[in-house]
VEXVEX-993568 format. One line per field, with one value per residue (C-alpha): residue number from 1; residue in three letters; x negated, y negated, z. Coordinates in steps of 0.001 Angstrom, whole numbers, plus 500000, padded with zeros to 6 digits. Each point is the difference from the previous one (the first is absolute). Layout:
REM VEXVEX-993568
num = NUM	...
residuo = ALA	...
X = X	...
Y = Y	...
Z = Z	...
END
This chain:
REM VEXVEX-993568
num = 1	2	3	4	5	6	7	8	9	10	11	12	13	14	15	16	17	18	19	20	21	22	23	24	25	26	27	28	29	30	31	32	33	34	35	36	37	38	39	40	41	42	43	44	45	46	47	48	49	50	51	52	53	54	55	56	57	58	59	60	61	62	63	64	65	66	67	68	69	70	71	72	73	74	75	76	77	78	79	80	81	82	83	84	85	86	87	88	89	90	91	92	93	94	95	96	97	98	99	100	101	102	103	104	105	106	107	108	109	110	111	112	113	114	115	116	117	118	119	120	121	122	123	124	125	126	127	128	129	130	131	132	133	134	135	136	137	138	139	140	141	142	143	144	145	146	147	148	149	150	151	152	153	154	155	156	157	158	159	160	161	162	163	164	165	166	167	168	169	170	171	172	173	174	175	176	177	178	179	180	181	182	183	184	185	186	187	188	189	190	191	192	193	194	195	196	197	198	199	200	201	202	203	204	205	206	207	208	209	210	211	212	213	214	215	216	217	218	219	220	221	222	223	224	225	226	227	228	229	230	231	232	233	234	235	236	237	238	239	240	241	242	243	244	245	246	247	248	249	250	251	252	253	254	255	256	257	258	259	260	261	262	263	264	265	266	267	268	269	270	271	272	273	274	275	276	277	278	279	280	281	282	283	284	285	286	287	288	289	290	291	292	293	294	295	296	297	298	299	300	301	302	303	304	305	306	307	308	309	310	311	312	313	314	315	316	317	318	319	320	321	322	323	324	325	326	327	328	329	330	331	332	333	334	335	336	337	338	339	340	341	342	343	344	345	346	347	348	349	350	351	352	353	354	355	356	357	358	359	360	361	362	363	364	365	366	367	368	369	370	371	372	373	374	375	376	377	378	379	380	381	382	383	384	385	386	387	388	389	390	391	392	393	394	395	396	397	398	399	400	401	402	403	404	405	406	407	408	409	410	411	412	413	414	415	416	417	418	419	420	421	422	423	424	425	426	427	428	429	430	431	432	433	434	435	436	437	438	439	440	441	442	443	444	445	446	447	448	449	450	451	452	453
residuo = MET	ALA	ARG	ARG	SER	ARG	SER	ALA	ASP	ILE	VAL	VAL	ILE	GLY	ALA	GLY	SER	ALA	THR	THR	SER	LEU	VAL	ASN	ALA	LEU	ASP	GLY	THR	PRO	SER	VAL	VAL	VAL	PHE	GLU	PRO	SER	LEU	VAL	GLY	GLY	ASP	CYS	PRO	TYR	ASP	ALA	CYS	ILE	PRO	SER	LYS	ALA	LEU	LEU	HIS	ASP	GLY	ALA	LEU	GLY	ARG	ALA	TRP	SER	THR	ALA	SER	SER	ARG	ARG	ARG	ALA	LEU	ILE	ASP	HIS	ARG	ASP	ASP	THR	ARG	HIS	ALA	GLU	SER	LEU	LEU	ASP	ALA	GLY	ASP	VAL	GLU	LEU	VAL	ARG	GLU	ARG	ALA	ALA	PHE	ALA	GLY	PRO	GLY	ARG	VAL	VAL	SER	GLU	SER	LEU	THR	VAL	GLU	ALA	ASP	HIS	ILE	VAL	VAL	ALA	THR	GLY	ALA	THR	ALA	VAL	VAL	PRO	ASP	LEU	ASP	GLY	LEU	ASP	ASP	LEU	ALA	ASP	PRO	VAL	TRP	THR	ASP	ARG	VAL	TRP	THR	SER	ALA	ASP	ALA	LEU	ARG	ALA	ALA	GLU	ALA	PRO	GLU	ARG	LEU	LEU	ILE	ALA	GLY	GLY	GLY	VAL	VAL	GLY	CYS	GLU	PHE	ALA	ARG	LEU	PHE	ALA	SER	PHE	GLY	THR	GLU	VAL	VAL	LEU	LEU	GLU	PRO	ASN	GLU	HIS	LEU	VAL	GLU	THR	SER	HIS	PRO	ASP	VAL	ILE	ALA	ALA	VAL	GLU	GLN	THR	VAL	ARG	ASP	THR	GLY	THR	ASP	LEU	GLU	LEU	GLY	THR	ARG	PRO	VAL	ALA	VAL	SER	PRO	HIS	GLY	THR	GLY	VAL	ALA	LEU	SER	THR	ASP	ASP	ARG	ARG	GLU	PHE	ARG	ALA	ASP	ARG	LEU	LEU	LEU	ALA	VAL	GLY	ARG	ARG	PRO	GLN	LEU	ASP	ASP	LEU	HIS	LEU	GLU	HIS	VAL	GLY	LEU	ASP	PRO	GLU	SER	PRO	LEU	PRO	VAL	ASP	ASP	SER	GLY	ARG	VAL	ARG	CYS	GLU	GLY	SER	VAL	TRP	ALA	ILE	GLY	ASP	VAL	VAL	GLY	ARG	SER	GLN	TYR	THR	HIS	ALA	ALA	ASN	HIS	HIS	GLY	ARG	VAL	VAL	ALA	ASP	HIS	LEU	THR	GLY	SER	GLY	THR	ARG	ARG	PHE	ASP	ASP	VAL	VAL	ASP	ALA	ALA	CYS	MET	PHE	THR	LEU	PRO	PRO	MET	MET	THR	VAL	GLY	PRO	SER	HIS	ALA	GLU	THR	VAL	ASP	ASP	GLY	ASP	VAL	VAL	TRP	VAL	ALA	VAL	GLY	VAL	ALA	ASP	SER	SER	ALA	ARG	ALA	ALA	THR	ASP	GLU	GLN	ASP	GLY	ALA	LEU	ALA	LEU	ALA	ALA	SER	ARG	SER	THR	GLY	ARG	LEU	VAL	ALA	ALA	HIS	GLY	ILE	GLY	PRO	SER	PHE	ASP	GLU	LEU	VAL	HIS	ALA	ILE	ILE	VAL	ALA	ILE	ASP	GLY	GLU	VAL	PRO	VAL	ALA	ARG	LEU	VAL	ARG	SER	MET	TYR	PRO	PHE	PRO	THR	MET	GLY	ASP	VAL	PHE	ALA	SER	ALA	LEU	SER	LYS	LEU	LEU	SER	GLU	LEU	PRO	ASP	ALA	SER	SER	SER	ALA
X = 520893	502498	499489	499316	501605	498775	500364	497304	499603	497984	499507	496974	499889	496332	496715	497691	497973	503191	501644	497322	499746	503471	500075	497045	501902	503338	500697	500968	500277	502876	500264	498713	500275	497504	500532	497014	499787	496465	496839	500458	498322	500896	497936	497506	497871	500000	500630	499440	498275	497668	498633	499859	497908	497584	499609	499315	497309	498488	500003	498367	497253	499380	501090	501017	503920	499512	498372	502690	502763	498782	499719	503675	501500	498264	501359	503310	499773	500410	503671	500731	502279	499793	498510	502554	502898	498533	499745	503534	501315	497759	501847	503254	502897	499682	500868	498411	502042	497878	502780	501676	503104	502887	503084	503008	502048	499443	497933	499464	497044	499592	497136	499744	499987	501440	502858	499134	502720	497887	500776	497342	498651	496477	499004	496341	499624	497159	499450	499083	497992	501881	499868	500301	502150	497506	501009	498827	499936	503380	499169	496622	500482	499886	496893	498699	499226	498253	496382	500417	502674	499226	501572	497806	500261	498768	497293	498472	500322	498291	497466	497615	499930	500945	497664	502675	503224	502821	501864	503550	500711	497585	501374	498257	499764	499011	496996	498943	499881	498206	497217	500085	499615	497604	497556	500010	498976	503596	500799	502930	502629	502528	503152	502047	503248	499942	497509	498176	499147	501574	501750	501664	496929	498028	498427	496463	500773	501380	497057	497708	501912	499964	496397	499394	501750	498124	496789	500444	499623	503978	501446	502662	502859	502540	503238	500132	502888	500089	502745	499229	497943	499222	497499	496582	497730	499575	500884	502435	500525	501994	501510	500690	502294	497384	499744	496633	499105	497895	498672	498632	499769	502638	502693	500550	503543	499567	503077	501561	501929	503659	502095	500482	503609	500735	502254	500900	503663	500303	503685	500851	499405	501539	496727	499217	497257	498567	499666	497273	500887	501662	497657	499969	496812	500885	499791	503619	501637	503461	502114	502303	498581	496802	497438	496427	497185	496242	496726	499568	503717	501039	498410	497841	496357	499217	496987	499511	499404	503543	501581	498720	501092	503415	500050	499380	502784	502693	498897	500790	503307	500787	498629	498734	501077	501278	498205	497187	499986	497826	499151	499066	496275	498138	499830	496390	498106	496734	498808	496790	498294	496072	500163	503414	503081	502329	503442	501714	503540	501903	498313	499005	502734	502604	498728	498446	503186	500430	499320	499079	497391	496385	497658	496002	497492	496170	497679	498142	496551	500381	501072	497901	496261	501051	501490	496539	498437	502808	499908	503626	502558	503724	502437	502088	503235	501867	503476	501301	503128	499732	502872	498398	496384	499712	498798	502711	498213	496690	498691	496403	497556	496423	497647	501540	503259	501595	498922	500160	503830	500469	498690	502638	502856	499360	499975	503274	501765	498642	500947	496618	499765	497324	498491	499438	498677	497322	498452	499515	496382	499449	496819	497369	499714	503223	503192	501082	498170	502406	502955	498587	499217	503679	501312	498100	501218	503523	499867	499069	503212	502254	501902	497823	497133	497328	501832	500722	496272
Y = 526975	500649	497866	501965	499298	500519	498285	498752	498202	496992	498734	497706	497986	499344	501831	497445	500012	499082	502937	502287	498377	500302	503718	500791	498027	501914	502115	503500	501201	498115	500729	497297	498998	497378	498581	498474	499535	498518	500698	501463	497765	496680	497095	500038	502900	499324	496293	497879	500678	502752	498904	496294	500793	502173	497400	497353	502252	500469	496463	499010	502516	498420	503175	499675	500013	503300	501689	498602	501018	503539	500347	498408	502691	502882	498497	499822	503570	498742	499299	503691	500005	503669	499468	497403	502071	503080	497976	498956	503633	501271	497708	501680	501682	497601	500525	497476	498982	498155	498008	496641	499955	497694	499943	501421	499177	499819	503210	500959	499684	501016	500495	501628	503468	499824	498797	499990	499462	498779	498537	497478	498133	498215	497383	499916	498601	497506	496724	498588	497069	496635	498501	496133	497760	498722	498542	502380	503022	501388	503777	501230	503053	498086	501291	496225	500240	503421	499550	496272	499930	502453	501213	500883	503763	499073	497914	503178	501996	497581	501492	496993	497076	496858	496805	497854	500718	498042	501148	498478	500477	499404	502773	503284	501295	496726	499425	503520	500243	496672	501444	503307	498704	497180	502602	501578	496538	498877	496354	499759	497213	500603	497902	499575	497922	499354	497278	502720	503841	502012	496680	501428	500918	497799	496909	501203	503368	498492	497912	503019	502045	497325	499672	503677	500061	497170	501670	502711	497423	500084	496625	499800	497677	499185	498197	501215	501958	501773	499090	501395	502467	500766	501948	498377	502044	503387	498521	497679	496353	499015	496457	498726	497699	497155	500287	501849	502875	503098	502427	503462	503605	501202	498735	502051	499706	499861	498108	503106	503097	500636	502948	502745	500446	500209	502851	501417	499021	498710	498861	503345	499448	496625	497964	497280	501438	496538	499069	501154	502997	498948	501838	499654	500718	503722	500410	500332	498610	498380	501707	502933	503262	500762	498152	499072	498167	500314	498365	497249	500324	498392	496632	499033	500804	501783	502018	503718	500103	498085	502593	503011	498153	499813	503591	500797	497771	501288	503741	499086	498827	502940	502905	498379	497552	497448	497220	498766	496776	498593	497149	502434	499405	496811	499383	499771	499806	499326	498213	501384	496737	499733	499722	501347	498512	501562	499072	501365	498912	496863	497050	496816	498335	502070	499159	496586	498459	502748	498287	503274	500972	498414	500255	499763	500420	500615	499964	503249	498364	498238	503277	502669	500893	502688	497102	498632	503302	500985	496195	499859	497840	499752	499166	501809	498572	501649	499282	501104	499463	497546	501855	503534	499296	502452	499726	499735	499261	499706	498742	500114	500275	501327	502898	503316	498260	502924	502217	497360	499969	503393	498642	497210	502274	502190	496951	498671	503160	501248	496572	499483	496558	497679	499645	503864	499855	497333	502305	502826	500619	499418	501470	497477	498820	500793	498130	500945	496770	497901	501805	499442	496408	499181	501947	497843	496724	501445	500842	496435	498736	502443	499237	501057	500900	499270	502543	502620	500368
Z = 478890	502831	503228	503003	503317	503504	503455	502225	503342	498526	496434	499489	496720	499333	501135	501251	503304	501958	498922	501046	503250	500548	499384	502174	502860	499640	503077	499176	496365	498267	496241	497910	496364	498649	496444	498372	496327	500069	502083	503515	502656	498769	498677	502589	498752	496403	499352	503184	503217	499100	496616	500822	503169	497996	497382	502717	501403	496649	499160	503282	499090	496674	497960	496336	499313	497948	503113	502251	497839	499873	503780	500064	497833	502087	503207	498875	498479	496492	500848	501019	503008	500737	503397	501056	498831	501757	503252	499653	499326	502941	502566	500328	497928	497200	496185	497703	496981	497363	498766	500376	502230	500981	502190	498968	503205	503700	500751	496484	497597	496389	497613	496499	501273	503551	502397	503653	502877	503216	503333	499461	497197	500228	497494	499247	496737	500649	498165	496782	498925	499480	496747	500475	498115	497212	496919	497234	502348	499072	500077	501687	497648	496747	498125	499568	503859	499856	501511	500473	502958	503086	503064	502800	498789	496477	501358	501819	496919	497720	497512	500753	502251	498054	499622	501197	502048	501213	503192	500598	503743	502898	502368	501240	496391	498485	502400	500035	496133	499946	501961	498283	496431	501058	501244	496599	498386	498952	500061	502079	500367	502754	499812	503135	499990	503695	501510	501811	500131	502776	500966	502927	501850	502597	498182	500844	498420	496887	499412	500391	497680	497357	500472	499539	496853	498431	501336	497440	497344	499337	498888	502604	498681	502703	499508	496355	498846	496508	497737	496593	498335	496289	498033	499269	497829	501549	503386	501713	500599	503202	500374	503487	501806	499873	496257	499855	497853	501126	497460	500877	498533	502658	502321	503050	501338	503956	501313	501918	499823	500097	501264	497279	500031	496211	498944	503423	499572	503460	499094	500819	503642	500083	499407	497337	497728	499577	503668	502408	502088	503477	502227	503749	502279	500240	496131	499757	496872	500798	497390	499569	501300	501909	497835	501089	498507	500379	498571	497573	498962	503403	498739	502953	500961	496758	501087	500169	503791	500250	497774	502102	503169	498378	499197	503579	501316	497602	500880	503706	498984	497913	502305	503086	502709	497977	501893	497689	498029	497268	502452	502937	499164	499118	496168	498624	496712	498421	496672	498817	498955	501046	502890	500624	501495	502499	501365	502972	501317	499032	498162	501255	498024	501780	503400	500142	501130	502715	503300	501435	497541	500115	497275	500051	497361	499834	497170	499156	499597	503288	501890	498800	499485	497619	497778	499530	499216	497438	498415	500211	501730	500617	502732	502458	501399	503062	501477	503417	501796	502971	501805	500042	499287	497262	496364	497366	496769	498387	496500	498888	497296	500814	499733	500820	501045	498126	502860	502720	499351	501797	503285	499587	499103	503014	502191	498905	499773	503372	501364	501543	501914	498494	503598	499924	496273	501177	502358	497541	498709	496300	498307	498637	497325	498543	499132	503453	501007	497959	501668	503389	499304	498873	502814	502498	498203	499843	503850	500970	498190	501973	503349	503077	497658	502917	502277	497233	498952
END
């Protein structure tokens, strides 16, 4: 088949949510060609956010795995991406090419059937699960590991919940999946090589997160690094650096995700294919030609909402004012433990030695009547700048903190002084009481607190 040629204003390699966000935010109607060999919409609708939250919900309600799996399949449209593809095509002058694409030089991209000359090329290829360096695990595709070693996507598609599950890695995926499978009756062991979970958070929040994970019945093994894995019966045996062995039906790898840069032929634009993309805060890749990157492939804040923000920022540089930056809004994320955790802004570890930043923390049970009614505890830590009197960060875990987070985001992005936030009225009984209590404590630590209130 002869390869067709065309020109376009913009080429996007990858069709996750960041790409739809970018196309929706473009000014005018520039011509766009999008290459995607897999499902349009990215991982979130099919193998991440949506199915995992559905299973967390069903597990909390005590539903059977078979019932939950059936609902999961319906929610993800049985992996039919028609709706997402139509949304992308309706967003502008877009041609969708369902093929893998690669660089052929500055301003040039090729696939099996098409060569495109473009003014701008956007890399939006997402990320893939990291396979840790474990003795015995040379190739995850080896048939011996089929149905024994899982990525998070494999776990979500499992035909049944295992009796016993090992999870390697205590990040967001590890903690959420520990709760998920424990709620379906699985005996879960979570192994985290660091001495603490979420170790860059405020100490009070760290302690509350670790207690939350243990409250699911999960055996939390901190400071424990897996070093080798081998088949054991129909399951696995995992050896650790302290010479212990854990056995289970399945092993879930949850040690992170790496940018998906395979087979892009980045050398054709002067980049090292084995190195992370050198991306600045405008989304521009420092290389030959006009190349940009959005979404998980950027390698920071790998969340759908961050990817969508990247798309809007890069669209502004391609067709708008050219002034937006990845860091022009505060970074925020949630982890859907029970209760949920939220983070906004820089970590405690990043700011603890900054003399201008002051941190305070309050216990949820000590600050809210709602905590007693809902029989849940937690902690909220807030940080403010002494020089400006404004919030700069928040970390917390508690009931409905995945919704409380929005008030904190608006307060930080809106640069609202702590003294003004203290005067606001927070409905009772809600988690607003915890926020108000922490704000009052924070205000007392700021200069001229008595005259500001």
